[in-house]
N, C-alpha and C positions, 0 to 999 in steps of 0.2 A: 504494500500500500504506500502510495506517495504521501509525503508529509510536506505541508506548506507552513511557513512562518509568516504571520500577518502582524505587522507593526501597526498599532491602532490606538484610538482613544475611545472612551465611553460615549462621547457625544457625537461621534462621526457616523452619519447614516451610511456613507459609502463603505465604511469598515464593516458594518453589519451586513451589508449586501454582499461584500466579498466573502465573508465568513460563511454566510448561508449558501452562496454559489458553490464554494469549495466543498462544503459538507454534502450538498446535493449530488456532487460528483464522486462521492466516497473518498475524498481526500482528508487525511488526518490533519487537523488544524492546530497549530501552536500559536497562541497570541502573546504579544508583548505590548503592554500598555505604556507608550512613551510619555504619557502625561504623568504617570506614577514613577517611571524609571528613567531618570535623567541621564544615567550612564548609557542606557540603551538608545536614548534619543541622540546623544552625542555620537555613539558608535554608528548609528544609522546614517547620520549626516556625513560622517567621514567616508562611509562606503558608497552612498548613492549621490551625495551632494544635494539631496532634497530634504525639505522639512515637512512637507505635507503627508497626510495619511489617507488611505491605507497605502502601505508599501509591503509588498509580498514577495518572498523568496521561494521559488519552486525549482527544484533540480538545478540550483546554481544560477538561475535566471531571476532578475529583479523586475517586478511589475509595479509601476507607479500608478496609483489611483485604482478605480474599479474598471478593469479592462478585460472583459470575458474572452475576447479573441486572443489576447496575449496569454491568458491563463491556459486556454486550450493548446496553444503552441508549446508552452512550457510543459504541459502534462504529456505531450507526445514525445518529448525528449527522453 
């Protein structure tokens, strides 16, 4: 089973959409709340150069925002 890591916040509707989308595709989802974990937020910024959420890592590929097409491409890898 593929695992995805979703960097998110509690107030982000697109984060909830991403998590739901992944679960519907039987992807195991690990969430990291960057509003609560400042180290994770800094680490994420250094990796992707982006501050917005959701940011999702699947099979070594980063997806910025809620982007189902990119999710499908990453799942095929």
